[in-house]
PLY file of the C-alpha trace (Angstrom):
ply
format ascii 1.0
element vertex 381
property float x
property float y
property float z
element edge 380
property int vertex1
property int vertex2
end_header
99.14 94.57 126.27
100.87 95.54 129.47
99.92 98.82 131.14
97.12 100.33 133.13
97.46 103.95 132.06
94.42 105.70 130.73
95.93 105.72 127.26
96.21 101.96 127.39
92.77 101.46 128.75
91.61 103.45 125.75
93.39 101.09 123.32
92.03 98.09 125.02
88.44 99.56 124.63
89.11 100.08 120.81
90.46 96.61 120.49
87.29 95.18 122.04
85.13 97.41 119.81
87.02 96.29 116.73
86.83 92.61 117.52
83.06 92.62 117.49
82.92 93.00 113.67
84.77 92.19 110.42
85.40 95.87 109.56
88.70 96.93 108.45
91.08 98.37 110.96
94.00 100.85 110.53
96.51 100.89 113.37
98.75 103.95 113.62
101.52 104.91 115.93
105.33 105.31 116.01
107.74 102.50 115.40
107.96 100.11 118.28
104.77 101.02 120.07
103.27 97.56 119.59
101.04 97.86 116.55
101.38 94.16 115.64
100.37 93.19 119.31
97.20 95.30 118.76
96.43 93.53 115.49
96.91 90.12 117.14
94.60 90.98 119.96
91.88 92.17 117.49
92.18 88.88 115.68
92.25 86.65 118.83
89.21 88.37 120.30
87.26 88.23 117.12
85.04 85.39 115.64
88.03 84.51 113.36
90.28 83.50 116.20
90.39 79.84 115.04
91.43 80.82 111.48
94.81 81.96 110.24
96.38 85.30 111.20
98.83 86.11 108.25
101.31 88.81 108.83
103.04 90.65 106.04
105.60 93.54 106.08
104.99 95.79 103.08
108.36 97.55 103.66
110.35 94.39 103.85
109.77 93.08 100.36
110.63 94.69 96.95
107.73 95.70 94.86
108.72 93.21 92.26
108.03 90.34 94.75
105.26 91.87 96.83
102.62 91.17 94.18
103.57 87.63 93.97
103.73 87.15 97.74
100.33 88.92 98.27
98.36 87.37 95.40
100.32 84.20 94.55
101.61 83.05 91.14
101.23 80.41 88.66
104.01 78.02 87.34
106.20 79.60 84.60
104.96 83.20 85.29
108.55 84.33 85.90
112.05 82.74 86.04
111.91 81.12 89.39
108.20 80.20 89.32
108.65 76.42 89.31
105.13 75.76 90.71
101.97 77.20 91.48
102.04 79.25 94.78
99.22 80.63 97.03
99.69 84.22 98.12
99.11 85.46 101.60
95.65 86.47 100.96
94.60 82.98 99.97
96.38 81.64 103.12
94.39 83.98 105.20
90.95 82.87 103.77
88.33 82.80 106.47
90.87 84.58 108.77
92.81 87.92 109.04
95.74 89.39 107.14
97.77 92.01 108.85
99.60 94.37 106.49
102.31 96.15 108.46
103.82 99.42 107.13
101.12 99.82 104.52
102.37 103.34 103.88
105.46 102.02 102.13
103.40 100.47 99.24
104.00 101.74 95.70
101.01 103.37 93.96
100.93 100.34 91.60
100.52 97.98 94.64
98.01 100.36 96.23
95.89 99.98 93.18
96.04 96.12 93.24
95.20 96.23 96.92
92.32 98.51 96.37
90.77 96.29 93.74
91.04 93.30 96.18
89.32 95.37 98.93
86.51 96.37 96.47
85.76 92.91 95.01
87.43 90.32 97.28
88.91 88.68 94.21
92.57 88.01 93.41
94.41 87.21 90.28
97.71 85.23 90.73
100.68 86.71 88.82
100.70 85.04 85.32
97.11 83.89 85.59
94.58 84.73 82.79
91.48 84.98 85.12
90.67 85.95 88.57
89.86 83.43 91.27
86.76 83.05 93.33
86.34 85.88 96.12
88.03 85.41 99.40
86.72 85.97 102.88
89.58 87.84 104.52
89.63 90.55 107.21
92.21 93.32 106.62
94.09 94.97 109.44
96.77 97.38 108.36
99.31 99.47 110.25
101.70 102.26 109.59
103.97 104.64 111.37
103.49 107.12 108.59
101.14 110.14 108.52
98.90 108.80 105.69
96.78 111.97 105.39
100.03 113.83 104.57
100.89 111.09 102.02
97.48 111.48 100.48
98.08 115.36 100.24
101.33 114.90 98.36
99.79 112.04 96.23
102.07 109.28 97.47
99.10 107.43 98.95
95.80 106.86 97.34
92.92 108.73 99.01
90.37 106.10 98.10
92.50 103.32 99.52
93.09 105.37 102.70
89.34 105.61 103.30
88.92 101.93 102.42
91.43 100.95 105.11
90.44 103.57 107.71
86.95 102.19 108.90
88.13 101.57 112.45
91.13 103.57 113.58
93.31 102.65 116.65
96.14 104.89 117.53
98.76 103.32 119.79
100.30 106.07 121.94
104.19 106.44 122.22
105.75 105.19 125.52
106.63 108.69 126.52
102.84 109.43 126.69
102.18 106.58 129.05
105.08 106.72 131.47
102.94 105.18 134.21
103.23 101.86 132.36
107.02 101.94 132.31
107.57 100.10 135.69
105.15 97.40 134.64
106.85 96.86 131.28
110.33 96.94 132.71
109.56 94.35 135.49
107.77 92.17 132.86
110.80 92.15 130.51
113.29 91.73 133.32
111.42 88.60 134.36
111.10 87.29 130.80
114.79 87.68 129.92
115.89 86.48 133.35
113.94 83.23 132.63
115.26 83.05 129.08
118.94 83.46 130.11
118.51 81.44 133.32
119.54 84.17 135.52
118.06 85.66 138.77
115.60 88.64 138.25
117.48 91.72 139.08
116.05 94.16 141.62
115.28 97.51 140.14
114.03 100.41 142.40
114.94 103.94 143.35
116.94 106.10 141.10
117.58 103.60 138.30
113.88 103.16 137.91
113.28 107.03 138.04
115.80 107.34 135.21
113.97 104.82 133.06
110.63 106.58 133.75
112.17 110.05 132.79
113.89 108.94 129.60
112.15 109.95 126.24
112.18 106.29 124.65
112.39 107.24 120.91
112.37 103.47 120.08
109.24 102.99 122.33
108.54 99.58 123.79
110.94 97.80 121.44
113.81 99.88 122.81
112.71 99.42 126.41
112.66 95.68 125.73
116.24 95.73 124.44
117.41 97.73 127.39
115.73 95.33 129.77
117.57 92.33 128.25
120.86 94.21 128.42
120.25 95.06 132.15
119.60 91.30 132.94
122.91 90.46 131.43
124.82 93.31 133.09
123.20 93.26 136.57
125.54 92.60 139.54
124.69 91.27 143.02
121.12 90.97 141.96
120.57 94.76 141.70
120.61 97.24 138.95
122.51 100.44 139.50
122.50 103.67 137.54
125.88 102.87 136.02
124.28 99.75 134.45
121.82 101.93 132.43
122.69 102.99 128.85
124.43 106.30 128.88
121.64 108.04 127.00
119.21 106.86 129.83
121.41 107.72 132.74
122.15 111.26 131.29
118.34 112.03 131.20
117.36 114.69 133.81
114.78 113.38 136.33
112.05 115.90 136.91
112.28 117.51 140.49
115.89 116.64 140.96
118.91 119.04 140.71
121.64 118.20 138.33
124.88 116.88 139.68
127.85 119.17 139.88
129.25 119.80 136.34
126.38 117.97 134.72
124.09 120.71 133.87
124.90 120.46 130.12
125.27 116.79 129.89
122.82 116.05 127.14
124.07 118.95 125.27
127.65 118.01 125.71
126.96 114.49 124.32
125.10 114.97 121.17
122.50 112.44 119.86
124.77 111.28 116.92
127.51 110.45 119.50
124.96 108.47 121.53
123.78 106.52 118.47
127.40 105.84 117.41
128.16 104.33 120.76
125.09 102.11 120.63
126.03 100.76 117.30
129.80 100.38 117.59
130.30 99.64 121.30
127.07 98.06 122.27
126.44 96.09 119.05
123.02 97.32 118.21
121.90 97.17 114.64
121.56 100.30 112.35
118.19 99.08 111.14
116.75 98.98 114.66
118.61 101.84 116.43
118.70 104.38 113.60
116.45 103.43 110.59
113.35 102.82 112.60
113.46 106.05 114.61
114.35 107.82 111.42
111.43 106.66 109.29
109.19 107.43 112.47
110.55 111.04 112.23
112.12 110.70 115.67
115.67 111.37 113.98
116.38 114.24 111.60
118.38 114.09 108.48
120.91 116.36 110.22
121.52 113.75 112.99
121.73 110.95 110.48
124.33 112.78 108.37
126.29 113.40 111.43
126.19 109.86 112.40
127.38 108.69 108.90
130.17 111.29 109.09
131.34 109.82 112.50
131.11 106.39 111.10
133.23 107.28 108.01
135.80 108.84 110.27
135.85 105.52 112.12
136.28 103.50 108.93
138.44 105.94 107.06
135.90 106.50 104.46
135.02 102.71 103.65
131.28 102.32 103.41
131.64 98.48 103.29
133.47 98.64 106.75
130.80 100.94 107.88
128.05 98.31 107.22
129.98 96.00 109.44
130.61 98.54 112.11
126.98 99.37 112.29
126.10 95.62 112.61
124.50 95.01 109.36
125.07 91.83 107.21
127.25 92.33 104.15
124.35 91.82 101.78
122.69 95.05 103.20
125.46 97.07 101.60
123.39 98.31 98.66
120.34 98.70 100.73
122.24 100.81 103.17
123.45 103.13 100.33
120.09 103.33 98.65
118.53 104.29 101.90
121.06 107.03 102.44
120.65 108.43 98.96
116.88 108.32 98.92
116.83 110.67 102.03
119.83 112.85 100.81
121.99 111.53 103.66
124.87 109.94 101.75
128.19 111.59 102.72
131.02 111.70 100.13
133.71 109.39 101.51
136.76 110.92 99.63
137.80 113.31 102.54
137.77 110.64 105.11
140.33 108.49 103.22
143.87 108.33 104.36
147.07 107.13 102.77
147.21 104.20 105.09
143.97 102.87 103.47
146.11 101.71 100.50
144.86 99.48 97.72
141.86 98.19 99.53
140.32 101.63 99.55
141.18 102.38 95.91
139.35 99.03 95.05
136.31 100.25 97.24
136.33 103.47 95.32
135.65 101.56 92.14
133.11 99.48 93.84
131.33 102.53 95.45
131.04 104.11 91.92
129.64 100.96 90.61
127.14 100.74 93.40
126.02 104.29 92.97
125.11 103.45 89.35
123.30 100.25 90.58
121.59 102.04 93.43
120.20 104.90 91.43
117.05 102.97 90.83
115.51 103.23 94.41
115.52 102.11 97.89
115.38 98.33 97.39
114.27 95.61 99.86
113.89 96.35 103.58
0 1
1 2
2 3
3 4
4 5
5 6
6 7
7 8
8 9
9 10
10 11
11 12
12 13
13 14
14 15
15 16
16 17
17 18
18 19
19 20
20 21
21 22
22 23
23 24
24 25
25 26
26 27
27 28
28 29
29 30
30 31
31 32
32 33
33 34
34 35
35 36
36 37
37 38
38 39
39 40
40 41
41 42
42 43
43 44
44 45
45 46
46 47
47 48
48 49
49 50
50 51
51 52
52 53
53 54
54 55
55 56
56 57
57 58
58 59
59 60
60 61
61 62
62 63
63 64
64 65
65 66
66 67
67 68
68 69
69 70
70 71
71 72
72 73
73 74
74 75
75 76
76 77
77 78
78 79
79 80
80 81
81 82
82 83
83 84
84 85
85 86
86 87
87 88
88 89
89 90
90 91
91 92
92 93
93 94
94 95
95 96
96 97
97 98
98 99
99 100
100 101
101 102
102 103
103 104
104 105
105 106
106 107
107 108
108 109
109 110
110 111
111 112
112 113
113 114
114 115
115 116
116 117
117 118
118 119
119 120
120 121
121 122
122 123
123 124
124 125
125 126
126 127
127 128
128 129
129 130
130 131
131 132
132 133
133 134
134 135
135 136
136 137
137 138
138 139
139 140
140 141
141 142
142 143
143 144
144 145
145 146
146 147
147 148
148 149
149 150
150 151
151 152
152 153
153 154
154 155
155 156
156 157
157 158
158 159
159 160
160 161
161 162
162 163
163 164
164 165
165 166
166 167
167 168
168 169
169 170
170 171
171 172
172 173
173 174
174 175
175 176
176 177
177 178
178 179
179 180
180 181
181 182
182 183
183 184
184 185
185 186
186 187
187 188
188 189
189 190
190 191
191 192
192 193
193 194
194 195
195 196
196 197
197 198
198 199
199 200
200 201
201 202
202 203
203 204
204 205
205 206
206 207
207 208
208 209
209 210
210 211
211 212
212 213
213 214
214 215
215 216
216 217
217 218
218 219
219 220
220 221
221 222
222 223
223 224
224 225
225 226
226 227
227 228
228 229
229 230
230 231
231 232
232 233
233 234
234 235
235 236
236 237
237 238
238 239
239 240
240 241
241 242
242 243
243 244
244 245
245 246
246 247
247 248
248 249
249 250
250 251
251 252
252 253
253 254
254 255
255 256
256 257
257 258
258 259
259 260
260 261
261 262
262 263
263 264
264 265
265 266
266 267
267 268
268 269
269 270
270 271
271 272
272 273
273 274
274 275
275 276
276 277
277 278
278 279
279 280
280 281
281 282
282 283
283 284
284 285
285 286
286 287
287 288
288 289
289 290
290 291
291 292
292 293
293 294
294 295
295 296
296 297
297 298
298 299
299 300
300 301
301 302
302 303
303 304
304 305
305 306
306 307
307 308
308 309
309 310
310 311
311 312
312 313
313 314
314 315
315 316
316 317
317 318
318 319
319 320
320 321
321 322
322 323
323 324
324 325
325 326
326 327
327 328
328 329
329 330
330 331
331 332
332 333
333 334
334 335
335 336
336 337
337 338
338 339
339 340
340 341
341 342
342 343
343 344
344 345
345 346
346 347
347 348
348 349
349 350
350 351
351 352
352 353
353 354
354 355
355 356
356 357
357 358
358 359
359 360
360 361
361 362
362 363
363 364
364 365
365 366
366 367
367 368
368 369
369 370
370 371
371 372
372 373
373 374
374 375
375 376
376 377
377 378
378 379
379 380
């Protein structure tokens, strides 16, 4: 982990402490702070370092498939089960399993995981008997506030205390600004080598702007910005004009605002900044919007305003909006499900124009069909 701040020194100390035992570890922190890096370091410094580290994303797989992926299945247990398959827990035997986004698990899956944590036994989907107990260390991570979920009964209290033996909280980037220069220079060197370009020089005001920025996407966002700066650098130097607009518009502490710029951030609202990042700069909705939203760095109000702006751009066509926000076509239903789950779906009708023609009328029918299909839940992430 890169950084010499007091916060990162504390995280390193916790990693060393956790690596001395096989106790379960719960890693918390906002999206993009590096929770998977922490999990990997705990594993690599532990006595299990020569055994597998198996990583799974609990939010990335539908509940119907997660059980099979976690515990395995036997041949014929469902339509596509053409052979016996070992699950992730079996693959991690003698090693470590890292369960990212554990707060996204359904209550049913939480119960199955709790049983494994209590007995060490697994039962493959379709099997009539449990298998021998496994030797697996469990490290979990979440950007959710699990105690709040325990309070509203969406996360099991007994599972929370099973997972939370050693707790490592990774601070957001804005709480360790002293590490920003080290991180920026590291990523500039990395991407310069990757793209076979000279390492650009970054000093003075551009660096101050990067240090002052809020970084809602944390290290992941900084990494993306660094790669963009490598590709956009001119004459081997990075100027303020090369920075993303949301970064260059940030007020640097101790400096006076430029003439006519005192209301810059208010004049350019957040949903306009996000729209530009998606449509102009080619960032994906899932990384630029979804991740900060589930980390509670974006509000529903901002998300709705962004969707309205997008529908104005596509004349009310949600399928075109998926493409405009740099998502693959197969994410169409997932996108609608996400918006409806969080009450951020905006009716498309008022954005339609006569010039949209038959294509839009066909989409009206499809949108209605997808609403009926999507009513069952969020779907795969």
